[in-house]
C-alpha positions in Angstrom: 92.1 -22.0 -145.7 89.3 -20.6 -143.3 90.1 -17.8 -141.0 89.7 -20.2 -137.9 92.3 -22.5 -139.4 94.6 -19.4 -140.4 94.7 -18.2 -137.1 95.4 -21.3 -135.6 98.2 -21.7 -137.8 99.5 -18.4 -137.1 99.4 -18.9 -133.3 101.2 -22.4 -133.6 104.2 -20.7 -135.6 104.4 -18.1 -133.1 104.7 -20.4 -130.3 107.1 -22.8 -132.4 109.3 -19.5 -132.9 109.1 -18.6 -129.2 110.1 -22.2 -128.0 113.0 -22.2 -130.6 114.2 -18.6 -129.4 114.0 -20.0 -125.8 115.7 -23.2 -126.1 118.4 -22.0 -128.9 119.0 -18.5 -127.3 122.8 -19.1 -127.4 122.9 -20.1 -130.8 120.6 -17.0 -131.9 123.1 -14.9 -129.7 126.0 -16.2 -131.5 124.3 -15.5 -134.9 123.6 -12.0 -134.0 127.2 -11.2 -132.6 128.5 -12.8 -135.8 126.2 -10.4 -137.9 127.2 -7.4 -136.1 131.0 -8.2 -136.3 130.5 -8.8 -140.1 129.0 -5.3 -140.5 131.8 -3.6 -138.7 134.7 -6.0 -140.4 133.1 -5.8 -143.8 134.8 -2.4 -144.9 138.1 -4.4 -144.6 137.1 -7.5 -146.2 135.8 -5.3 -149.1 139.6 -3.4 -148.9 141.4 -6.9 -149.3 139.1 -8.0 -152.0 140.1 -4.9 -154.2 144.0 -5.7 -153.7 145.7 -7.0 -156.8 149.2 -8.4 -157.1 150.0 -8.9 -160.7 147.2 -11.1 -161.7 146.4 -12.2 -158.3 143.2 -11.1 -156.5 142.6 -11.8 -153.1 139.5 -14.4 -153.2 136.6 -13.3 -150.7 137.2 -16.5 -148.1 140.9 -15.6 -148.1 140.1 -11.8 -147.3 137.3 -12.9 -144.8 140.0 -15.1 -143.0 142.6 -12.3 -143.1 140.1 -10.0 -141.5 139.1 -12.3 -138.8 142.7 -12.9 -138.2 143.6 -9.2 -137.8 140.6 -8.7 -135.7 141.1 -11.5 -133.1 144.6 -10.8 -133.0 144.1 -6.9 -131.9 141.5 -8.0 -129.5 143.9 -10.7 -128.0 146.6 -8.1 -127.7 144.4 -5.5 -126.3 143.0 -7.9 -123.3 146.6 -9.4 -123.1 147.5 -5.7 -122.2 144.5 -4.8 -120.3 143.7 -7.7 -117.9 146.9 -7.5 -115.9 146.4 -3.9 -115.5 142.6 -4.4 -114.3 143.6 -7.1 -112.0 146.3 -5.0 -110.2 143.7 -2.0 -109.9 141.2 -4.6 -108.4 143.8 -6.0 -105.9 144.9 -2.5 -105.1 141.4 -1.4 -104.1 140.6 -4.6 -102.3 143.5 -3.9 -100.1 142.4 -0.4 -99.0 142.0 -0.2 -95.2 138.5 0.9 -94.3 139.7 3.0 -91.2 141.7 5.2 -93.3 138.7 6.1 -95.3 136.9 6.8 -92.3 139.5 9.0 -91.2 139.6 10.8 -94.7 135.8 11.3 -94.8 135.2 12.0 -91.0 135.2 15.7 -91.2 132.7 16.0 -94.5 130.6 13.1 -93.0 130.0 14.9 -89.9 129.2 18.2 -91.5 126.6 16.3 -93.8 125.4 14.7 -90.4 124.8 18.0 -88.8 122.9 19.4 -91.7 120.7 16.3 -91.7 120.4 16.7 -88.0 119.3 20.3 -88.4 116.6 19.4 -91.1 115.4 16.5 -88.9 116.1 14.1 -91.5 119.0 12.2 -89.2 118.5 12.0 -85.5 121.8 10.0 -84.7 119.9 7.0 -83.3 120.6 5.1 -86.5 123.9 3.3 -87.5 126.9 5.8 -87.8 126.6 7.4 -91.3 130.4 6.8 -91.9 130.2 3.3 -91.0 127.3 2.6 -93.4 129.1 4.5 -96.2 132.4 2.6 -95.4 130.6 -0.7 -95.2 128.9 0.2 -98.4 132.0 0.9 -100.4 134.1 -1.9 -99.0 131.0 -4.2 -99.8 131.4 -3.2 -103.4 135.0 -3.3 -103.8 136.0 -6.2 -101.2 138.5 -8.8 -102.4 135.9 -11.6 -101.9 134.0 -10.0 -104.5 136.8 -10.0 -107.2 137.9 -13.4 -106.2 134.3 -14.6 -106.7 134.2 -12.8 -110.0 137.6 -14.2 -111.3 136.4 -17.7 -109.9 133.2 -17.4 -112.1 135.3 -16.2 -115.0 137.3 -19.3 -114.9 134.2 -21.5 -114.8 132.9 -20.3 -118.1 136.3 -20.5 -120.0 134.8 -23.6 -121.6 131.7 -21.7 -122.8 133.9 -18.9 -123.8 135.9 -21.2 -126.2 132.7 -22.4 -127.9 131.3 -18.9 -128.4 134.5 -18.1 -129.9 134.5 -20.7 -132.4 130.9 -20.6 -133.3 131.2 -16.7 -133.7 134.1 -17.1 -135.7 132.7 -19.6 -138.2 129.4 -17.7 -138.4 131.2 -14.3 -139.1 133.4 -15.8 -141.6 130.4 -16.8 -143.7 128.7 -13.6 -143.3 132.0 -11.9 -144.5 132.6 -14.3 -147.4 129.3 -13.6 -148.8 127.9 -10.1 -147.4 124.3 -10.9 -148.8 124.3 -14.3 -147.0 121.9 -12.9 -144.3 119.6 -11.0 -146.9 119.3 -14.4 -149.0 118.1 -16.0 -145.8 115.3 -13.8 -145.4 114.4 -13.7 -149.0 114.1 -17.6 -149.0 111.3 -17.3 -146.3 109.6 -14.2 -148.0 106.5 -14.8 -150.2 107.6 -14.3 -153.9 105.1 -11.4 -154.1 107.1 -9.4 -151.6 110.7 -10.5 -152.5 111.9 -7.3 -154.0 110.5 -5.5 -151.1 112.1 -7.7 -148.5 115.5 -7.3 -150.3 115.1 -3.5 -150.3 114.4 -3.6 -146.7 117.5 -5.9 -145.6 119.8 -3.6 -147.8 118.7 -0.6 -146.1 119.0 -1.9 -142.6 122.4 -3.3 -143.5 123.6 -0.1 -144.6 122.3 2.0 -141.5 123.3 -0.6 -138.9 126.8 -0.6 -140.3 127.2 2.8 -140.2 125.6 2.9 -136.5 127.9 0.1 -135.1 130.8 1.7 -136.6 130.0 5.0 -135.2 129.5 3.4 -131.8 133.2 1.8 -131.7 134.4 5.1 -132.9 132.6 6.7 -129.9 133.8 4.4 -127.3 137.4 4.7 -128.6 137.3 8.4 -128.4 135.7 8.6 -125.0 138.4 5.9 -123.7 141.4 7.9 -125.1 140.1 11.4 -124.0 139.3 10.1 -120.5 142.6 8.2 -120.4 144.6 11.4 -121.2 142.7 13.8 -119.0 143.0 11.4 -115.8 146.7 11.1 -116.8 147.2 14.8 -116.8 145.7 15.1 -113.2 148.5 12.9 -112.1 146.5 9.9 -111.3 149.0 7.4 -112.8 148.7 5.6 -115.9 147.2 2.4 -114.5 144.1 4.3 -112.6 144.0 6.5 -115.7 143.6 3.6 -118.4 140.9 1.8 -116.2 138.9 4.9 -115.7 139.3 5.6 -119.4 138.1 2.0 -120.3 135.0 2.2 -117.9 134.4 5.5 -119.5 134.5 4.2 -123.0 132.4 0.9 -122.3 129.7 2.5 -120.1 129.2 5.2 -122.9 127.4 2.6 -124.7 124.5 3.0 -122.6 123.2 6.2 -123.6 122.7 9.0 -121.1 123.0 6.8 -118.0 126.4 5.2 -118.8 128.3 8.5 -118.4 126.7 9.2 -115.1 127.9 5.6 -113.9 131.3 6.4 -115.2 131.6 9.4 -113.2 130.4 7.7 -109.8 132.7 5.1 -110.6 135.8 7.7 -111.3 134.8 9.4 -108.1 134.9 6.1 -105.9 138.3 5.4 -107.5 139.4 9.0 -106.5 138.6 8.4 -102.9 139.8 5.0 -102.4 143.3 5.7 -104.0 143.8 8.6 -101.8 142.5 7.1 -98.7 145.3 8.4 -96.3 145.2 12.2 -97.9 143.3 15.0 -96.4 140.0 15.3 -98.0 139.9 19.2 -98.4 143.2 19.8 -99.0 143.8 17.0 -101.4 141.0 14.6 -102.2 138.3 17.4 -103.0 140.4 19.1 -105.3 141.2 16.1 -107.1 137.5 15.0 -107.4 136.6 18.4 -108.9 139.2 18.2 -111.6 138.3 14.6 -112.5 134.5 15.9 -112.5 135.9 18.6 -114.9 137.6 16.1 -117.1 134.4 13.9 -117.3 132.3 16.9 -118.2 134.5 18.3 -120.7 134.9 14.7 -122.4 130.9 14.1 -122.0 130.1 17.6 -123.6 132.7 17.0 -126.4 130.9 13.6 -127.0 127.4 14.8 -126.7 128.1 17.8 -129.2 130.6 16.4 -131.9 130.1 12.5 -132.1 127.0 11.3 -130.5 124.7 13.7 -132.8 126.3 12.0 -135.6 125.9 8.5 -134.6 122.4 8.8 -133.1 121.1 11.2 -135.6 122.8 11.2 -139.1 123.7 7.6 -139.1 120.1 6.1 -138.4 118.6 9.4 -140.0 116.5 10.1 -136.8 115.7 13.5 -135.1 117.6 13.8 -131.8 114.5 14.3 -129.7 113.1 11.2 -131.3 116.1 9.1 -130.4 116.0 10.5 -126.7 112.3 9.4 -126.6 112.8 5.9 -127.9 115.8 5.3 -125.6 113.9 6.4 -122.8 110.9 4.1 -123.3 113.3 1.4 -124.0 115.0 1.9 -120.8 111.8 2.1 -118.9 110.5 -1.3 -120.4 113.8 -3.4 -120.4 116.2 -1.3 -118.4 119.9 -1.1 -119.4 119.8 -3.7 -122.2 116.7 -1.9 -123.6 118.5 1.3 -123.8 121.5 -0.3 -125.6 119.4 -2.3 -128.2 116.9 0.8 -128.6 118.4 2.4 -131.5 119.3 -0.8 -133.7 115.9 -2.1 -133.1 114.1 1.3 -133.6 116.0 1.5 -137.0 115.0 -2.0 -138.2 111.3 -1.1 -137.3 111.4 2.1 -139.3 112.9 0.5 -142.4 110.3 -2.2 -142.6 107.5 0.3 -141.7 108.6 2.7 -144.5 108.6 -0.2 -147.1 105.4 -1.8 -146.1 103.2 0.9 -144.4 104.4 4.0 -145.9 100.8 4.9 -146.8 100.1 6.0 -143.0 101.0 9.8 -142.7 103.1 9.1 -139.1 105.3 6.4 -140.8 105.9 8.9 -143.7 106.9 11.7 -141.2 109.1 9.6 -139.1 110.9 7.8 -142.0 111.3 10.7 -144.5 114.9 11.0 -144.0 115.7 7.6 -144.7 
């Protein structure tokens, strides 16, 4: 095969793979989700595999079925408990009277307006600042938006059921045979690189398993600490639970997530105390809420995230920060979420096949 034919063949393969990825995006997404779930649930499956009752030992397929049943049951109970609380919270916020917010924030907004006027930033000819703020806030939390959200959610119920069965089916086989994904890659590898590919896949599997388990643990810790902290402040269990949930989920997004959680918490604090005096009740409450967020984020940054982002994927904290920052610049929030898993995969591949380069040796020496 001459070079021209070889390049044409490579181009055709790349185009074919790209088209398949485009048209089969949902299927690929199901496979990736199934793979991630299998990595997280494999310790439970292996635990069942070790159980012996007299001479009976759990076969792998039964261990996989029990593991999936436990996972989906816990997830169902979690959402069964959480959805009514979130819906009640959304309805309560949507019914907030804008005029009460204006009354509560009128004095601090007037002070901000005076400061801006003195700095020649605001001349008073534009729309009143309080009206702008209220319109923006109520645009975010309006009942119509929530109604549209739940309407859209109802429209995708069918797709969710398809996804549920597809992901369950795929995850079952990954749990039943924990080396199935590795075998698939080896099947496409050249014979001379078969051992290298096998070693790469085993290393990737080990590192990603530790990373995803660490992320889940991190989300749970932030969720629990934030909920407890907000409950202590007297916000009420419903508000505290919602703030804890938002804090835990957004904590998946490195660096940016905690800031979004804080802004959301401040907004909830203002909306749920629309009739209270700003300086006497609202401002102290917001200060204590900010303190809770800061304490939780500091504990998370010092005790948990260094282990997840550094120890679990064997990378330096500065290295991790630069990778996440670059991924966020290129692909936004999705890029920040996928940065560490993708970088881990690339590092393992580089170590196996490009270890002769000095920079690769330096970046992968701890793997």
